[in-house]
PLY file of the C-alpha trace (Angstrom):
ply
format ascii 1.0
element vertex 208
property float x
property float y
property float z
element edge 207
property int vertex1
property int vertex2
end_header
-0.09 -0.04 -0.03
1.48 3.40 -0.99
1.82 6.00 1.92
-0.59 8.74 0.08
-3.54 6.38 0.17
-3.33 5.80 4.19
-5.56 7.93 6.12
-3.47 10.76 7.81
-2.89 10.40 11.79
-5.76 12.03 13.77
-8.05 11.92 11.02
-11.42 9.88 11.11
-12.26 6.69 9.33
-15.51 4.80 8.95
-15.35 1.07 10.29
-17.76 -1.68 9.80
-17.34 -4.73 12.02
-19.88 -7.54 12.01
-22.17 -5.30 9.79
-22.34 -2.53 12.30
-20.83 0.79 11.09
-19.05 3.17 13.08
-18.82 6.72 11.31
-16.15 8.30 13.56
-13.18 6.14 14.21
-9.94 8.32 15.03
-6.58 7.31 13.43
-3.92 7.24 16.20
-1.13 6.08 13.47
-0.91 4.63 10.11
2.11 3.29 8.67
2.67 0.31 6.05
0.10 -2.37 6.47
-1.11 -1.52 10.03
-3.25 1.12 11.45
-3.65 2.01 14.85
-7.40 3.42 15.92
-8.98 4.88 18.86
-12.89 4.34 19.37
-15.41 3.84 22.27
-15.07 0.75 24.34
-18.53 -0.22 23.23
-17.33 -0.23 19.62
-14.23 -2.14 19.97
-14.21 -5.21 17.56
-12.83 -8.56 19.09
-9.37 -9.55 18.41
-8.71 -11.66 15.21
-11.97 -10.41 13.55
-12.32 -9.12 10.27
-13.35 -5.11 9.84
-13.44 -2.86 6.97
-12.24 0.62 7.05
-13.30 3.55 4.78
-11.89 7.07 4.16
-12.08 9.83 1.76
-10.35 9.51 -1.63
-10.28 12.42 -3.82
-12.20 13.44 -6.12
-15.34 11.68 -5.41
-14.98 8.59 -3.65
-13.57 6.64 -0.65
-10.79 3.90 -0.12
-12.18 0.52 1.13
-9.75 -1.43 3.17
-10.25 -4.89 4.57
-8.25 -5.94 7.79
-7.75 -8.12 10.63
-7.83 -7.08 14.22
-4.46 -8.11 15.55
-4.22 -6.28 18.77
-6.65 -4.63 21.43
-5.46 -2.41 24.17
-8.28 -0.92 26.01
-10.09 1.42 23.52
-7.16 1.25 21.09
-7.56 -1.24 18.17
-4.46 -2.31 15.96
-5.51 -3.43 12.34
-3.40 -5.12 9.69
-4.49 -4.44 6.35
-4.93 -7.29 4.03
-4.77 -7.02 0.21
-5.00 -3.71 -1.47
-7.31 -0.77 -0.78
-10.05 -0.19 -3.66
-11.36 3.15 -4.56
-15.34 2.98 -4.65
-17.66 5.80 -5.71
-19.48 7.30 -2.82
-22.84 6.35 -4.25
-21.79 2.67 -3.43
-22.07 3.42 0.17
-25.44 4.45 1.47
-27.40 3.89 4.83
-30.93 5.13 5.50
-34.39 3.89 5.29
-36.78 3.41 8.21
-40.09 2.33 8.88
-40.39 -0.48 5.89
-41.76 -3.92 7.22
-39.43 -6.83 7.47
-40.39 -10.42 7.82
-37.72 -12.66 9.75
-38.07 -16.49 8.84
-36.34 -18.94 10.75
-36.61 -23.01 11.08
-38.95 -23.78 13.77
-40.36 -20.57 14.52
-43.32 -18.63 12.96
-42.53 -15.79 10.89
-42.03 -12.50 12.69
-42.83 -9.20 11.38
-40.94 -6.06 12.52
-39.91 -2.55 11.38
-36.84 -1.41 9.84
-34.90 1.11 11.90
-32.21 1.76 9.22
-30.41 -0.33 6.59
-27.40 -0.57 3.99
-26.63 -2.96 1.47
-24.81 -5.07 4.08
-26.91 -5.01 7.17
-30.20 -3.95 8.75
-31.30 -2.77 12.05
-34.83 -3.50 13.11
-37.22 -3.81 15.63
-39.46 -6.69 16.58
-41.87 -7.59 19.53
-41.98 -10.74 21.54
-39.21 -12.64 19.69
-36.47 -14.64 21.26
-33.13 -13.84 19.50
-29.48 -13.99 20.10
-26.07 -13.08 18.45
-25.14 -15.65 15.85
-28.98 -16.68 15.06
-29.43 -17.29 11.25
-32.27 -16.38 9.32
-34.03 -15.01 6.39
-34.98 -11.46 6.14
-37.35 -9.96 3.78
-37.66 -6.35 3.36
-40.30 -4.31 1.50
-38.65 -1.40 -0.44
-40.95 0.42 -2.22
-42.79 -1.76 -4.77
-40.17 -4.55 -4.42
-39.30 -7.11 -1.84
-35.48 -8.06 -1.08
-34.75 -11.37 0.70
-31.30 -12.10 2.32
-29.89 -14.87 4.62
-28.78 -13.10 7.35
-26.97 -13.60 10.81
-27.73 -11.67 14.06
-25.05 -9.39 15.17
-26.39 -7.60 18.14
-29.61 -7.97 20.14
-30.85 -5.62 22.54
-34.21 -6.77 24.56
-36.23 -4.67 26.91
-39.52 -5.55 28.39
-42.27 -2.96 29.22
-42.73 -2.86 32.95
-44.56 0.55 33.30
-47.59 1.17 33.91
-47.72 -2.70 33.73
-45.50 -5.54 32.40
-46.12 -5.58 28.64
-44.44 -7.03 25.57
-40.75 -7.64 24.94
-39.20 -4.97 22.68
-36.33 -6.47 20.73
-33.70 -4.38 18.54
-31.44 -6.24 16.60
-28.45 -5.74 13.77
-28.32 -8.33 11.43
-25.58 -8.91 8.71
-26.54 -10.06 5.22
-24.78 -13.52 4.47
-25.26 -13.44 0.77
-24.63 -9.89 -0.48
-26.13 -10.49 -4.03
-25.56 -7.37 -6.20
-28.92 -7.39 -7.78
-30.79 -7.18 -4.43
-28.04 -4.74 -3.02
-28.65 -2.32 -5.96
-32.48 -2.36 -5.12
-31.75 -1.21 -1.83
-29.10 1.34 -2.80
-31.66 2.62 -5.32
-34.39 2.77 -2.76
-32.42 4.70 -0.11
-30.82 7.27 -2.41
-34.39 8.03 -4.22
-35.65 8.50 -0.60
-32.67 10.85 0.21
-33.33 12.85 -2.82
-37.12 13.10 -1.94
-36.13 14.19 1.52
-33.73 16.88 0.36
-36.25 18.13 -2.22
-38.85 18.51 0.29
-36.66 20.41 2.57
-35.93 22.85 -0.21
-39.50 23.59 -0.79
0 1
1 2
2 3
3 4
4 5
5 6
6 7
7 8
8 9
9 10
10 11
11 12
12 13
13 14
14 15
15 16
16 17
17 18
18 19
19 20
20 21
21 22
22 23
23 24
24 25
25 26
26 27
27 28
28 29
29 30
30 31
31 32
32 33
33 34
34 35
35 36
36 37
37 38
38 39
39 40
40 41
41 42
42 43
43 44
44 45
45 46
46 47
47 48
48 49
49 50
50 51
51 52
52 53
53 54
54 55
55 56
56 57
57 58
58 59
59 60
60 61
61 62
62 63
63 64
64 65
65 66
66 67
67 68
68 69
69 70
70 71
71 72
72 73
73 74
74 75
75 76
76 77
77 78
78 79
79 80
80 81
81 82
82 83
83 84
84 85
85 86
86 87
87 88
88 89
89 90
90 91
91 92
92 93
93 94
94 95
95 96
96 97
97 98
98 99
99 100
100 101
101 102
102 103
103 104
104 105
105 106
106 107
107 108
108 109
109 110
110 111
111 112
112 113
113 114
114 115
115 116
116 117
117 118
118 119
119 120
120 121
121 122
122 123
123 124
124 125
125 126
126 127
127 128
128 129
129 130
130 131
131 132
132 133
133 134
134 135
135 136
136 137
137 138
138 139
139 140
140 141
141 142
142 143
143 144
144 145
145 146
146 147
147 148
148 149
149 150
150 151
151 152
152 153
153 154
154 155
155 156
156 157
157 158
158 159
159 160
160 161
161 162
162 163
163 164
164 165
165 166
166 167
167 168
168 169
169 170
170 171
171 172
172 173
173 174
174 175
175 176
176 177
177 178
178 179
179 180
180 181
181 182
182 183
183 184
184 185
185 186
186 187
187 188
188 189
189 190
190 191
191 192
192 193
193 194
194 195
195 196
196 197
197 198
198 199
199 200
200 201
201 202
202 203
203 204
204 205
205 206
206 207
């Protein structure tokens, strides 16, 4: 990797770990094939896991670089790059949506209907009620995006569950982040197109 392509010390990169994206991860030092990052403790990826880092590439794109976590010291993470950085146009990285119906299908369970909080071509954050989920659970997610339905095999990465207690005991509220296992480009394009169209409509409305 050539030095000009590395993010400068003190700058911020975007990091994706297990499908969850953290937009402001500070670069402590980058040299050769190793980069040291500083981030919140709750966002620290486990040792030996794979992450993807992205940062600005002039004039209109971003570098995307895979790497392995080779060291963790508190909130500092050392990542060794693998391969070479790819320059991708910004339009290939979108995240948005919210409120779309999503159906979760799992063997041995009834289908569960939830709502999307936000999504990208690679992962979705969604809300369900009264379902039991654990990190690592496998499923198929079908999401209504406009007039189309996209379906992906997915694996749960993070689960937060909270049961309503006030004013009386109520349903279990479950928020999950799931990573798409099979990032089929045709369906990824459907999601990307849908999110970008909605973002454009939102900008147009804000200018009215």
